[in-house]
C-alpha positions in Angstrom: 0.3 -0.1 0.0 1.6 3.1 -0.7 1.7 5.4 2.6 0.1 9.1 2.2 1.6 12.3 2.1 0.5 14.0 5.4 3.3 16.8 5.8 3.9 19.6 3.8 7.3 21.4 3.9 7.3 25.0 3.7 11.8 26.6 3.9 10.9 30.1 5.4 14.2 30.7 6.2 14.8 33.0 3.0 15.9 36.8 3.6 14.4 38.8 1.2 16.8 40.7 0.1 14.6 41.0 -3.1 12.3 43.8 -1.3 13.7 45.7 0.2 13.1 47.6 2.8 9.7 46.2 3.0 11.6 42.5 3.7 14.0 44.9 6.4 11.2 44.0 9.8 8.8 41.9 8.5 8.6 38.0 5.9 9.2 38.3 2.2 6.0 35.1 2.9 4.4 37.7 4.7 3.6 40.3 2.1 0.2 40.5 0.9 -1.2 39.3 -2.8 -4.5 41.2 -2.2 -5.1 40.8 1.5 -3.7 37.4 2.1 0.3 37.0 3.1 2.1 34.3 0.1 1.9 31.6 2.6 -1.1 31.8 3.4 -2.0 30.6 -0.5 0.2 28.1 -0.8 -0.5 26.4 2.6 -4.5 27.2 1.3 -3.4 25.1 -1.0 -1.9 22.7 1.2 -5.0 22.1 2.9 -7.3 21.9 -0.5 -4.8 19.2 -2.1 -5.3 17.1 1.4 -2.1 17.9 3.2 -3.0 18.1 6.5 -0.4 19.3 8.4 2.2 22.5 7.8 6.0 22.5 8.8 6.9 25.8 8.0 10.9 26.6 8.4 11.9 29.2 9.9 14.6 31.4 10.9 15.1 35.3 12.4 13.1 37.5 12.5 10.6 35.2 11.5 8.1 35.2 14.0 5.4 37.4 12.3 4.6 33.9 9.9 4.2 32.1 13.7 1.6 34.6 14.8 -0.7 34.9 11.6 -1.4 31.1 12.5 -2.4 31.9 15.6 -5.1 31.7 17.5 -5.3 35.8 18.2 -7.3 36.5 21.8 -7.2 40.6 22.1 -7.8 41.1 18.6 -11.0 38.1 18.3 -11.7 39.8 21.4 -12.3 43.0 20.2 -13.5 42.4 16.9 -16.3 40.4 18.8 -17.1 43.1 21.0 -18.0 44.8 17.9 -19.8 42.0 16.6 -18.5 42.3 12.8 -18.2 38.4 12.5 -17.1 38.8 9.4 -14.3 40.2 10.3 -13.8 37.5 13.0 -14.7 34.6 10.7 -12.1 35.5 8.8 -9.0 36.1 11.4 -10.6 32.2 12.9 -10.4 30.5 10.1 -6.2 31.0 9.7 -6.0 29.7 13.1 -8.3 26.5 12.7 -7.2 25.9 9.3 -4.8 23.6 9.6 -1.8 21.4 12.3 1.5 23.7 12.0 5.0 22.9 13.5 7.8 24.6 13.2 11.4 24.7 13.1 14.5 26.3 12.6 16.6 27.6 10.2 19.6 29.2 12.0 21.3 29.8 9.1 19.7 30.1 4.8 22.2 27.2 3.9 20.4 26.8 1.4 17.1 25.2 -0.3 18.7 21.3 1.1 19.0 22.2 4.3 15.3 23.8 4.4 14.3 20.3 4.0 17.4 18.3 5.4 15.6 20.6 9.3 13.2 19.0 8.7 13.3 16.0 9.1 12.9 15.2 12.7 9.8 16.1 11.9 8.9 14.6 8.9 10.2 11.5 10.5 10.3 8.1 7.9 7.2 9.5 5.3 7.3 10.8 2.0 6.2 15.0 2.5 5.9 17.5 -0.1 7.4 20.8 0.0 6.0 24.1 -1.7 8.0 27.2 -1.7 5.3 30.0 -1.3 6.9 32.2 -3.1 5.8 30.4 -6.2 1.9 30.9 -5.9 -0.1 29.2 -8.5 -3.1 29.8 -9.8 -5.3 26.5 -11.2 -8.5 24.8 -11.7 -6.9 21.3 -9.6 -4.6 22.9 -7.3 -1.0 21.5 -8.2 -0.3 20.2 -5.1 -3.1 17.8 -6.2 -2.2 17.5 -8.9 1.6 15.7 -7.8 0.6 14.1 -5.7 -2.1 12.2 -7.6 1.3 11.4 -10.0 3.2 10.0 -6.5 -0.2 7.3 -6.0 -0.3 6.5 -9.7 3.5 5.4 -9.3 4.8 5.1 -5.5 7.7 7.7 -6.8 9.0 11.0 -5.9 7.6 13.9 -7.9 8.4 17.3 -9.2 6.1 19.9 -10.9 7.8 21.5 -14.0 6.8 24.2 -16.4 8.1 25.0 -19.8 10.5 28.4 -19.8 11.6 30.6 -22.9 15.8 30.5 -24.1 16.1 33.7 -21.9 15.2 33.1 -18.6 15.8 30.0 -18.3 19.0 29.8 -16.2 17.8 30.8 -13.0 16.0 27.7 -12.7 16.9 24.2 -12.1 16.3 22.8 -15.5 15.4 18.4 -16.2 16.7 16.5 -18.6 13.6 14.2 -19.4 11.8 11.3 -21.4 7.7 11.9 -21.7 6.3 8.8 -20.2 2.4 7.2 -21.7 0.1 7.7 -18.2 -3.3 7.2 -17.9 -5.2 10.6 -18.1 -1.9 12.8 -18.6 -2.3 15.0 -21.2 1.4 14.2 -22.0 2.4 16.3 -19.4 4.6 13.2 -17.5 8.3 13.1 -17.9 10.9 10.5 -16.6 14.0 12.4 -15.3 17.1 11.2 -16.5 19.7 14.8 -15.3 18.6 17.7 -13.6 20.9 21.3 -14.0 21.1 23.4 -11.7 20.4 27.1 -13.8 22.3 26.1 -17.0 23.2 28.6 -20.0 20.8 28.5 -21.7 23.2 27.4 -24.3 23.7 24.5 -22.4 20.2 23.9 -21.2 18.5 19.8 -21.6 15.6 21.4 -21.9 13.4 23.9 -22.4 11.0 22.5 -18.5 12.4 24.1 -15.0 11.6 22.3 -11.8 9.1 25.0 -9.8 8.4 25.0 -6.4 5.8 22.2 -5.1 7.6 19.4 -4.5 6.7 15.3 -3.0 9.1 13.7 -1.7 10.5 10.2 -0.6 12.3 10.1 3.1 15.4 8.5 1.1 15.3 12.3 -0.3 17.2 12.8 2.8 19.6 10.4 2.9 20.9 12.2 -0.8 21.3 15.2 0.8 23.9 14.3 4.1 25.9 12.1 1.0 25.6 15.4 -1.7 28.9 18.1 -1.0 27.8 22.4 -0.2 27.9 23.7 -2.9 29.2 27.8 -2.9 28.4 29.0 0.3 28.5 26.5 1.7 24.6 25.9 0.3 23.7 22.6 0.0 20.9 22.5 -3.2 17.4 20.0 -3.4 18.2 19.9 -7.0 21.9 17.7 -6.1 20.4 16.4 -3.7 17.8 14.9 -6.2 20.7 13.9 -8.3 22.1 12.1 -6.4 18.8 10.4 -5.9 18.4 8.8 -8.7 20.7 7.1 -9.2 19.4 4.6 -6.6 15.4 5.4 -8.0 12.8 7.1 -10.8 11.6 10.9 -9.9 9.0 12.0 -12.1 8.2 15.7 -13.4 4.5 16.5 -14.0 4.2 20.0 -16.2 1.8 21.1 -14.0 -1.6 22.5 -15.3 -2.1 25.6 -14.5 -0.1 29.3 -14.3 2.4 30.4 -12.1 3.6 34.0 -10.5 7.1 34.0 -9.6 6.1 36.3 -6.1 10.3 36.7 -5.5 10.3 38.3 -7.9 9.4 42.0 -8.0 7.2 41.9 -11.2 5.7 39.2 -11.2 4.6 40.0 -7.9 2.2 42.9 -9.4 1.2 40.6 -11.9 0.0 38.5 -9.4 -1.7 41.5 -7.9 -3.7 42.8 -11.1 -4.4 39.1 -12.1 -5.5 38.0 -8.6 -7.5 41.8 -7.1 -9.5 41.5 -10.8 -10.6 37.5 -10.4 -11.9 38.9 -6.9 -15.7 39.3 -7.1 -16.2 41.7 -4.2 -13.4 43.5 -6.6 -12.7 42.6 -9.5 -15.2 45.4 -11.8 -14.5 48.2 -9.6 -10.9 47.2 -10.2 -11.0 46.8 -14.2 -12.6 50.0 -14.4 -10.4 51.5 -12.6 -7.7 50.3 -14.7 -9.4 51.9 -17.8 -9.0 54.8 -16.9 -5.6 53.8 -16.7 -3.5 56.8 -19.4 -0.8 53.1 -20.2 
């Protein structure tokens, strides 16, 4: 029987330097996309995918994340006494949403190192990894799409997307062969190799790994085995390359739209498009945009 994925790891110890000075005193994961912090979109995706246990890897200055998912007695009492029932329900929905655990990453030593920090909380079971910088708008949650593949093959799966040549050097890129999969619509690949941030001429394909993974616990041993790269960082891609020696890894070209909310332009695009889709904002916001002399 295939072990069920019950846990999602959120690496959230990065410094967020691309958004300074806004991130000098607040975590980038707490930057609001319309009216919810970035990390909440990922947590809601996990919940909608059937994953109920959240592990957030935090660092110094990240207490706002813990406060956000905790109960706020003073705020709730204030809203209750003022009979603001809608706002009270919104606040309580966040703290009631899911079971959250925290582990500290004292130094930001790479994505692989962040995943390793979650080892004891994950224990010996499969788990998912969600990068909250990658906000994905899709009919079926992106993580759910990966879990369907994992549950069919009982093997690690990473999310893939097609990337133009001029942007490919910002990603981990796969060398992969297509795999026929029931209902897969030519979206599933078996990965042969991975290259971290290749030059466009050296990229093995146009398929890049983005921030959704379903992994098996063997990845921890692989991450222990790889040598740290520049700056002493342990990269998850290197751990996955090591794991490829002993077991298959699949890539799934997910259905949906991905926004790189860790980039200023990507964050602005996401803000505009998510606002336009809101029932309470979309019409008025669209009317406003039409008045701009662009």
